[in-house]
C-alpha positions in Angstrom: 13.7 -3.6 26.0 13.7 0.1 25.1 12.6 1.0 21.6 14.9 3.9 21.1 17.6 4.7 18.5 19.8 7.7 18.3 21.7 8.2 15.1 23.5 11.5 15.0 23.2 13.5 11.8 20.5 11.1 10.5 19.5 12.1 7.0 16.7 10.0 5.7 16.3 9.3 2.0 13.5 11.7 0.8 11.2 11.0 -2.1 9.6 14.4 -2.6 7.1 13.1 -5.1 5.7 10.5 -2.6 5.6 13.0 0.2 3.7 15.5 -2.0 1.2 12.7 -2.8 0.9 12.0 0.9 0.3 15.7 1.6 -2.4 15.8 -1.0 -4.2 13.1 0.9 -4.1 14.9 4.3 -7.6 14.5 5.6 -9.9 17.2 7.1 -10.7 16.7 10.7 -14.2 16.3 12.0 -15.3 17.9 15.3 -18.0 17.5 17.9 -18.5 19.3 21.2 -18.6 17.4 24.4 -19.5 18.5 27.9 -18.7 16.8 31.2 -21.3 14.9 33.2 -23.0 17.2 35.7 -20.6 18.6 38.3 -20.5 20.9 41.3 -19.7 24.5 40.3 -19.1 25.6 43.9 -16.4 28.2 44.5 -12.9 26.8 44.8 -10.3 28.2 47.1 -6.6 27.5 47.4 -5.9 23.8 47.4 -9.4 22.8 46.3 -9.9 20.2 43.6 -12.7 19.5 41.0 -12.8 16.3 39.1 -14.7 16.3 35.8 -15.9 13.1 34.1 -16.8 13.4 30.4 -18.4 10.0 30.4 -16.3 8.6 27.5 -12.8 8.8 26.1 -12.2 12.0 24.1 -9.5 13.3 21.9 -9.6 17.1 21.4 -9.0 20.6 22.7 -10.3 22.0 25.9 -12.0 25.3 26.8 -12.8 26.3 30.4 -15.2 29.1 31.3 -14.0 30.5 34.6 -15.8 32.9 37.0 -15.2 34.1 40.5 -17.0 34.5 43.8 -16.1 37.1 46.4 -14.4 40.4 45.9 -12.8 41.6 42.7 -9.8 39.4 41.8 -6.6 41.1 42.7 -4.1 38.4 41.6 -4.0 35.7 38.9 -5.4 32.3 39.6 -2.9 29.5 39.3 -4.5 26.3 38.2 -3.1 22.8 37.7 -4.8 20.6 35.1 -4.3 16.9 34.9 -5.9 14.9 32.1 -6.4 11.2 32.5 -7.7 8.5 30.2 -8.5 6.2 33.2 -9.4 6.5 36.8 -6.2 4.6 37.7 -4.1 7.3 36.2 -5.6 9.8 38.6 -3.9 7.8 41.4 -0.4 8.2 39.8 2.0 10.9 41.1 3.6 12.6 38.1 6.6 13.7 40.1 7.3 10.0 41.0 7.7 8.9 37.4 11.2 7.7 36.7 10.9 5.7 33.5 12.8 5.8 30.3 10.2 7.8 28.3 10.0 11.6 28.6 7.9 13.0 31.4 6.7 15.6 28.9 4.1 13.1 27.7 2.3 13.4 31.0 -0.8 15.4 30.4 -0.3 18.0 33.1 -0.4 21.7 32.8 0.1 24.6 35.3 -1.7 27.7 34.0 -1.8 31.3 35.3 -5.1 32.9 34.5 -4.8 36.7 34.6 -8.2 37.9 33.4 -11.2 36.7 35.5 -13.9 36.1 34.8 -12.8 34.7 31.4 -12.3 31.8 29.0 -9.2 29.7 29.1 -8.5 27.9 25.8 -5.7 25.4 26.1 -3.4 25.1 23.0 -2.6 21.4 23.1 -4.7 18.4 22.1 -5.5 15.9 24.9 -6.7 12.3 25.1 -8.7 11.8 28.2 -12.0 11.0 29.9 -11.2 12.7 33.2 -9.9 16.2 34.0 -8.7 17.1 37.5 -8.6 20.8 38.2 -6.6 21.9 41.3 -6.5 25.5 42.4 -2.9 26.1 43.5 -3.6 29.7 44.5 -5.9 32.7 44.1 -5.9 35.3 46.8 -7.9 35.9 50.0 -10.2 38.2 48.1 -11.9 35.7 45.8 -12.5 32.0 44.8 -12.5 30.4 41.4 -15.6 28.9 39.8 -15.5 26.5 36.8 -18.7 27.4 35.1 -18.3 25.3 32.0 -15.8 22.8 30.4 -16.0 22.0 26.7 -14.0 19.6 24.6 -13.9 20.1 20.9 -13.1 16.6 19.6 -10.9 15.8 16.6 -10.9 12.7 14.3 -10.7 12.0 10.7 -13.0 9.0 11.1 -16.5 9.2 9.7 -18.5 8.6 12.9 -21.7 7.8 10.9 -20.0 4.5 10.0 -19.8 3.4 13.6 -22.8 1.2 13.4 -23.6 -1.0 16.4 -23.0 -4.7 15.9 -26.1 -6.9 16.7 -24.6 -10.4 16.7 -26.7 -11.8 19.5 -23.7 -11.9 21.7 -23.7 -8.9 24.0 -20.0 -9.2 25.0 -18.9 -9.4 21.3 -21.0 -6.5 20.5 -19.5 -4.4 23.3 -16.0 -5.4 22.3 -16.7 -4.5 18.7 -18.0 -1.0 19.7 -15.0 -0.2 21.9 -12.7 -1.5 19.1 -14.2 1.1 16.6 -14.0 3.8 19.3 -10.4 3.0 19.8 -9.6 3.2 16.1 -11.7 6.4 15.6 -9.8 8.2 18.3 -6.5 7.2 16.7 -7.5 8.4 13.3 -6.2 11.9 13.1 -4.2 13.3 10.1 -2.5 9.9 10.1 -3.3 6.6 11.8 -1.7 7.6 15.1 -0.5 4.8 17.4 -1.8 6.6 20.4 -3.5 10.1 20.7 -2.1 10.6 24.2 1.5 9.5 23.7 3.7 9.2 20.6 1.0 10.6 18.3 3.0 9.0 15.6 2.6 6.7 12.6 4.1 3.3 13.4 4.3 0.6 10.8 3.2 -2.3 13.0 0.2 -0.3 14.2 -0.7 0.9 10.8 -1.0 -2.6 9.4 -3.6 -3.5 12.1 -5.4 -0.2 11.9 -5.8 -0.6 8.1 -7.3 -4.0 8.5 -9.9 -2.7 11.0 -10.5 0.4 8.8 -11.3 -1.9 5.8 -14.3 -3.4 7.7 -15.5 -0.2 9.3 -14.6 3.4 8.3 -13.2 2.5 4.9 -11.0 5.6 4.7 -8.6 4.1 2.2 -7.2 7.5 1.4 -5.8 7.7 4.9 -4.2 4.3 4.5 -2.6 5.4 1.2 -1.4 8.6 2.8 0.4 6.6 5.5 1.9 4.1 3.1 3.3 7.0 1.0 4.7 8.7 4.2 6.6 5.5 4.9 7.8 5.3 1.4 8.7 9.0 1.1 11.2 9.2 4.0 13.3 6.1 4.6 16.7 5.0 5.8 19.4 6.0 3.3 19.7 2.3 2.2 15.9 2.1 1.5 14.7 0.5 4.7 11.3 1.6 6.0 11.6 3.3 9.3 9.7 1.9 12.3 7.8 5.1 12.5 7.3 8.5 10.8 7.0 11.9 12.4 4.0 13.1 10.4 3.9 16.9 11.1 4.3 19.8 8.8 7.6 18.3 7.5 7.2 14.5 7.6 10.4 12.6 8.4 11.1 8.9 9.1 12.5 8.2 12.5 16.0 6.8 13.0 14.5 3.7 14.7 14.4 0.5 12.7 12.5 -2.6 13.5 13.1 -5.7 11.3 9.6 -7.1 11.7 7.9 -3.8 11.2 9.7 -3.1 7.9 8.7 -6.5 6.7 5.0 -5.7 7.4 5.2 -2.9 4.7 4.6 -5.5 1.8 1.7 -7.0 3.8 0.1 -3.6 4.5 0.5 -2.6 0.8 -1.0 -5.8 -0.5 -4.0 -5.6 1.9 -4.6 -2.0 0.8 -4.5 -3.0 -2.8 -7.0 -5.9 -2.1 -9.5 -3.2 -1.1 -8.8 -0.6 -3.8 -6.9 -2.1 -6.8 -5.0 1.2 -6.8 -2.7 0.9 -9.8 -0.9 4.2 -8.9 0.0 2.9 -5.4 1.2 -0.4 -6.8 3.5 1.3 -9.3 4.8 3.8 -6.7 5.3 1.4 -3.8 6.0 -1.9 -5.2 9.8 -1.2 -5.5 9.9 0.0 -1.9 8.1 -3.2 -0.7 10.6 -5.3 -2.5 13.4 -3.4 -1.0 12.2 -4.5 2.4 12.1 -8.1 1.3 15.6 -7.8 -0.2 17.0 -6.4 3.0 15.4 -9.2 5.0 16.8 -11.9 2.8 20.3 -10.3 3.1 20.2 -10.8 6.8 20.3 -14.5 6.5 23.2 -16.7 7.6 23.0 -20.5 6.9 19.5 -20.0 5.8 18.3 -18.3 9.0 18.0 -14.6 10.1 21.1 -13.4 11.7 21.5 -12.2 15.3 21.6 -8.5 14.4 18.2 -8.7 12.7 16.8 -10.7 15.5 17.9 -7.9 17.9 16.0 -5.4 15.7 12.7 -7.4 16.1 9.9 -6.0 18.3 7.3 -8.9 18.3 6.0 -8.0 21.8 7.1 -6.1 24.8 9.2 -8.7 26.6 12.8 -8.7 27.8 12.7 -12.5 28.2 11.3 -13.5 24.8 13.8 -15.2 22.4 13.0 -13.8 19.0 15.1 -16.0 16.8 12.3 -18.2 15.5 9.9 -15.2 15.2 12.3 -13.2 13.1 12.6 -16.0 10.5 8.9 -16.6 10.6 8.1 -12.9 10.0 10.4 -12.9 6.9 8.7 -16.0 5.6 5.3 -14.4 6.3 6.3 -11.3 4.4 7.5 -13.3 1.4 4.0 -14.6 0.9 2.7 -11.1 0.6 5.6 -10.2 -1.7 4.5 -13.0 -4.0 1.0 -11.6 -4.2 2.4 -8.2 -5.0 4.7 -9.7 -7.7 1.6 -11.5 -9.2 -0.4 -8.3 -9.1 2.5 -6.4 -10.8 3.0 -9.1 -13.5 6.6 -9.6 -12.3 7.0 -13.2 -13.3 10.7 -13.5 -12.8 10.6 -12.0 -9.3 7.6 -14.2 -8.4 9.5 -17.3 -9.3 12.5 -16.2 -7.3 10.3 -15.4 -4.3 8.7 -18.8 -4.4 12.1 -20.4 -4.4 13.3 -18.3 -1.5 10.2 -19.1 0.5 10.7 -22.8 0.0 14.3 -22.6 1.1 13.6 -20.5 4.2 10.6 -22.7 5.2 12.8 -25.8 5.1 15.5 -24.1 7.2 13.0 -22.9 9.8 11.3 -26.3 10.1 14.7 -28.0 10.4 16.1 -25.6 13.0 13.0 -25.0 15.2 10.6 -27.9 15.0 10.9 -30.3 18.0 9.5 -33.8 17.6 9.9 -34.3 21.3 8.0 -31.2 22.3 5.6 -31.2 19.2 6.0 -27.5 18.8 8.6 -24.9 17.8 11.5 -24.3 20.2 13.6 -21.1 19.8 17.1 -21.6 21.4 15.6 -23.8 24.0 12.6 -21.6 24.7 9.0 -22.5 24.1 6.9 -19.3 23.7 3.4 -18.5 22.4 5.0 -15.9 20.1 7.2 -18.5 18.3 4.2 -20.8 17.8 2.1 -18.0 16.5 4.5 -16.6 13.9 5.6 -20.1 12.7 1.9 -20.9 12.1 1.1 -17.6 10.4 4.1 -18.1 8.2 3.0 -21.6 7.1 6.4 -23.0 8.4 5.0 -26.4 9.1 2.4 -28.8 7.9 -1.3 -28.2 8.8 -1.1 -30.9 11.5 2.0 -29.4 13.0 0.3 -26.0 13.0 -2.8 -27.2 14.8 -0.7 -29.2 17.3 1.5 -26.2 18.0 -1.4 -23.9 18.6 -3.0 -26.3 21.0 0.3 -26.3 22.8 0.3 -22.5 22.8 -3.1 -22.4 24.5 -1.7 -24.5 27.4 1.5 -22.5 28.0 2.0 -21.1 31.4 4.9 -19.0 32.8 7.2 -16.7 31.0 7.5 -15.2 28.5 3.9 -13.9 28.7 2.2 -12.1 25.8 1.9 -8.6 27.1 0.2 -6.5 24.4 -2.9 -6.6 22.3 -0.5 -6.5 19.3 0.7 -10.0 20.1 -2.7 -11.2 21.2 -4.1 -10.2 17.8 -1.7 -12.4 16.0 -2.3 -15.2 18.6 -6.1 -15.1 17.7 -5.3 -15.0 14.0 -3.1 -18.1 14.4 -5.9 -19.9 16.2 -8.3 -19.1 13.5 -5.8 -20.2 10.8 -5.6 -23.7 12.3 -9.4 -24.0 12.7 -9.7 -23.4 16.4 -12.5 -20.9 16.0 -14.2 -21.5 19.4 -10.8 -21.1 21.2 -10.1 -17.9 19.2 -13.4 -16.4 20.1 -13.1 -17.3 23.7 -9.6 -15.8 23.8 -10.8 -12.6 22.3 -13.6 -12.3 24.9 -11.3 -13.1 27.8 -8.5 -10.8 26.8 -10.2 -7.7 25.3 -13.3 -8.4 27.5 -11.0 -8.4 30.4 -10.0 -4.8 29.6 -13.7 -3.8 29.5 -14.2 -5.5 32.9 -11.3 -3.4 34.2 -13.0 -0.2 33.1 -11.7 0.4 29.6 -13.5 3.0 27.4 -11.0 2.3 24.6 -8.6 -0.6 24.4 -5.1 -0.2 25.9 -1.5 -0.4 24.8 -0.5 -3.0 27.4 -2.6 -5.4 29.3 -1.4 -8.3 31.4 -4.4 -9.6 33.4 -2.0 -11.2 35.9 -0.2 -7.8 36.3 -2.8 -5.1 35.7 -0.5 -2.3 36.7 2.4 -3.2 34.5 4.2 -0.8 32.1 7.0 -1.3 29.7 8.1 2.3 30.3 8.7 2.3 34.1 5.4 3.9 35.0 1.7 3.5 34.3 1.2 7.2 33.9 2.8 7.2 30.5 1.0 4.1 29.2 -1.4 4.7 26.3 -5.0 3.7 27.2 -6.3 4.3 23.7 -3.9 2.5 21.4 -3.9 1.6 17.7 -2.7 -2.0 17.9 -5.5 -2.8 20.2 -8.3 -1.9 17.8 -8.5 -5.2 15.8 -11.4 -7.1 17.5 -13.9 -5.4 15.1 -11.8 -6.8 12.2 -11.6 -10.2 13.7 -15.3 -10.4 14.6 -16.5 -9.1 11.2 -14.0 -10.7 8.9 -13.4 -14.0 10.6 -15.8 -14.9 13.4 -19.0 -13.8 11.7 -17.9 -14.7 8.1 -15.6 -17.5 9.2 -13.1 -16.3 6.7 -9.4 -16.8 7.6 -6.2 -16.1 5.7 
């Protein structure tokens, strides 16, 4: 399942006023200087390598102070630099990567250094913990010395808010800390999905980042900026793009995901819960309702049509049947749309949304609930994803919901849940039906499993049964600090400690 769309001559619908408002909310970046753990500064000849460990995951820009030993340098030094977020990445061969993503995301540079001794400042930003320096060549007259390496970090997160959790449970506290570190490293001029790869604003990620931000950094201006970016550059028919290129000239991508667009109303309502921002409600309410209207138009016989199902992400899985999930996400979004209509005082629309929700709920229950299996079955397939989204959408009775999540806990075989994105919603569904102990244990097992595997920040993909898996055809382009993985801090603070579930 490749999330790629190519629409030639794509011309998004631009709302200059919304984009100007987003630009006014562009945050200032904060910086700190980080040095590697002590290393051997012995002279390095042709073919020699030096591995630097900075002790933690960093996002920032690198400066190397270089010296020489021997005679006066009579030729440039050619140096290869390879930045890695994990030790496992260091074992990967960049030349062997043959996946469907661009190789240009691999954090590898070959640099000629003409003036030695000197300072080499690299122009790009990197996400890494480890830096491997390989001397490709100097000359017989001299050797290279790396005297110092400094990373100037970048984030828009207020690090003073990264308070340690003291819950009395050491594993939860550690998961909470790494969750906040993950979010902070993804907080740049927008909520990026990953500071190593994509560096983009994705709707599904934003929704989860905003939830965690609300219980931690509370940078609501950054949430608002991102919502305005999605609203300011959309598909010509008003649909919210799956992601936005948020550089000097922001532009919505030509990729559309049905479930991501339907999360826009949820993200807007949750932002308003924390801010009561009347301006944002006035500006973005019509756009939120456009996403609902589009979703409702994709129904046939009361269910979401095949084209919309094909446009659903849900999780990285080629074997997952998304039919039930697509309808459930639409029903889920309708609940948030009703809250927005109440907030806006739009009584006529509220009544219509309630009617549409009831109709869709009845259709979903009739089509997907199996009395024999006592769970939801999507075109013959029983998956955790179908159970989760049906439960979150309130598609069945409370007893059916509890039964189906108990069934989900016991599922084995394919399709597996493959991403922290899907595992987040799995935990939320467990909490919704009152299985708090099981939810906490799943969080500890899944995110704690990443910690046990050496994570400094939480990863984009993690299948404990297949630790080397990648949806892209190669681990070397996986993101090991990823936005949709940051939610344990939200779950712990909002739901496990406060026992508050929505």
